[in-house]
C-alpha positions in Angstrom: -7.8 -7.1 13.3 -10.0 -4.3 11.9 -7.2 -3.1 9.6 -7.3 -6.5 7.9 -10.9 -7.6 8.0 -12.4 -4.2 7.1 -10.4 -4.0 3.8 -11.3 -7.5 2.9 -15.0 -6.9 3.3 -14.8 -3.5 1.6 -13.0 -5.0 -1.4 -15.5 -7.9 -1.6 -18.5 -5.6 -1.5 -17.0 -3.3 -4.0 -16.4 -6.2 -6.4 -19.9 -7.5 -5.8 -21.3 -4.2 -6.9 -18.7 -3.0 -9.5 -16.9 -6.2 -10.3 -14.4 -6.4 -13.1 -16.6 -8.8 -15.2 -19.9 -7.0 -14.8 -20.7 -6.0 -18.3 -24.1 -4.7 -17.2 -22.3 -1.9 -15.3 -20.7 -0.4 -18.4 -21.4 3.3 -18.4 -19.9 3.9 -21.8 -18.1 2.1 -24.6 -14.9 3.0 -22.9 -13.7 0.5 -20.4 -13.5 1.7 -16.8 -10.4 0.5 -15.0 -10.8 -0.5 -11.4 -7.6 0.0 -9.3 -7.1 -1.5 -5.9 -4.2 0.0 -4.0 -3.0 -1.4 -0.6 -0.9 1.0 1.4 1.8 -1.4 2.5 5.1 -1.2 4.4 8.5 -2.7 4.7 6.9 -4.2 7.9 4.8 -6.5 5.6 7.8 -8.4 4.6 10.4 -7.9 7.3 10.0 -8.6 11.1 10.6 -5.8 13.5 10.8 -6.2 17.3 7.9 -4.8 19.3 5.9 -4.4 16.0 4.4 -7.9 15.9 0.8 -6.8 15.5 1.6 -4.1 12.9 3.9 -6.5 10.9 1.3 -9.2 11.0 -1.6 -7.0 9.9 0.5 -5.5 7.0 1.6 -9.0 5.9 -2.1 -10.2 5.9 -3.2 -7.2 3.9 -0.3 -7.8 1.4 -1.4 -11.4 0.9 -5.1 -10.4 0.5 -4.2 -8.0 -2.3 -2.0 -10.6 -4.0 -4.8 -13.1 -3.9 -7.3 -10.5 -5.1 -5.0 -9.9 -8.1 -4.9 -13.6 -8.9 -8.7 -13.9 -8.6 -9.2 -10.9 -10.9 -6.5 -11.8 -13.4 -9.0 -12.8 -16.1 -10.5 -9.3 -16.0 -8.6 -6.8 -18.1 -10.1 -3.9 -16.2 -9.0 -4.7 -12.7 -5.5 -3.9 -11.5 -4.3 -4.5 -8.0 -1.1 -3.4 -6.3 0.5 -2.6 -3.0 2.4 0.6 -2.5 5.1 0.9 0.2 5.4 4.7 0.7 8.7 4.8 2.5 9.4 6.0 6.0 7.7 9.3 6.5 7.6 11.7 9.5 4.0 11.1 10.5 2.2 11.2 13.8 2.6 7.4 13.9 6.3 7.8 13.4 6.5 10.4 16.2 4.5 8.1 18.6 6.9 5.3 17.9 10.0 7.5 18.6 8.5 8.6 21.9 7.1 5.3 23.1 8.8 3.6 26.0 7.6 0.2 24.7 9.4 0.4 21.3 12.6 -1.7 20.8 15.5 0.7 21.5 17.2 -0.1 18.2 14.1 1.0 16.3 13.8 4.2 18.3 17.5 4.9 17.6 16.9 4.2 13.9 13.9 6.5 13.7 15.6 9.3 15.7 18.6 9.1 13.3 16.2 9.4 10.3 14.6 12.4 11.9 17.9 14.1 12.7 19.4 13.4 9.3 16.3 14.5 7.4 16.0 11.2 5.5 12.3 10.7 5.9 10.4 10.6 2.6 8.3 13.7 2.0 4.7 12.8 2.3 3.5 14.9 -0.7 6.2 13.3 -2.9 5.2 9.8 -1.8 1.5 10.5 -2.3 2.2 11.9 -5.8 4.1 8.8 -6.8 1.3 6.6 -5.5 -1.3 8.5 -7.5 0.8 8.3 -10.7 1.3 4.6 -10.2 -2.4 4.0 -9.8 -3.4 6.1 -12.8 -0.8 4.9 -15.3 -1.0 1.2 -14.5 2.6 0.6 -15.6 3.0 -2.4 -13.4 2.0 -6.0 -13.2 -1.1 -6.6 -11.2 -0.4 -8.1 -7.7 3.0 -6.7 -7.1 4.5 -4.6 -4.4 5.6 -1.2 -5.7 7.9 0.8 -3.4 8.6 4.5 -3.2 12.1 3.9 -4.6 10.7 1.9 -7.6 9.0 5.1 -8.8 12.0 7.5 -8.8 11.4 8.2 -12.5 8.1 9.9 -11.7 9.8 13.0 -10.2 11.4 13.6 -13.7 8.1 13.6 -15.6 
C-alpha cells in the first residue's frame, strides 16, 4: 500500500509546489522541464502466481502515472513515463529465487536466467533510464521498456 500511496502523495505535493502551469516559479526565461518517471515492471501488465501484491501495486502505480500524464497534458513542460528496467539480478531477485513461498515455475525461470547470465546489467538499465528521462524522446504517459531503448548503447 505504501508503494502506491506514497508516490501519489509525493507527486501531488511536488505538482502543488512546482506544478507545470506555475508561471510564478519561472527561474529564468528558459523553460524548466519536469519529468516524472515511474519504475515499472512486466508485473504491472502481466499476472504472476504468488506475486499478487507486487503485481497489483505495480499496476496501480502504472495507472497513476498514466492519469498524471493526461492531467498534465496541457502543460508543455511536464513529461511523465514509466520505465520497465528489465529483469536484473538484485537482492529482491535473489530473495525470490530462495523463497519457499514463490511459485515453482517462477523460481525455475529466475534460476535459469541466473545460470544463463541473461539478467539485464543494472548499470546499463540505469543509464538507459537516465537518457530516456533527459532526452524526452517519447510520448508522455507511455511505458518504455529496457528493450525499447536498445539504440542508446550505440550513442
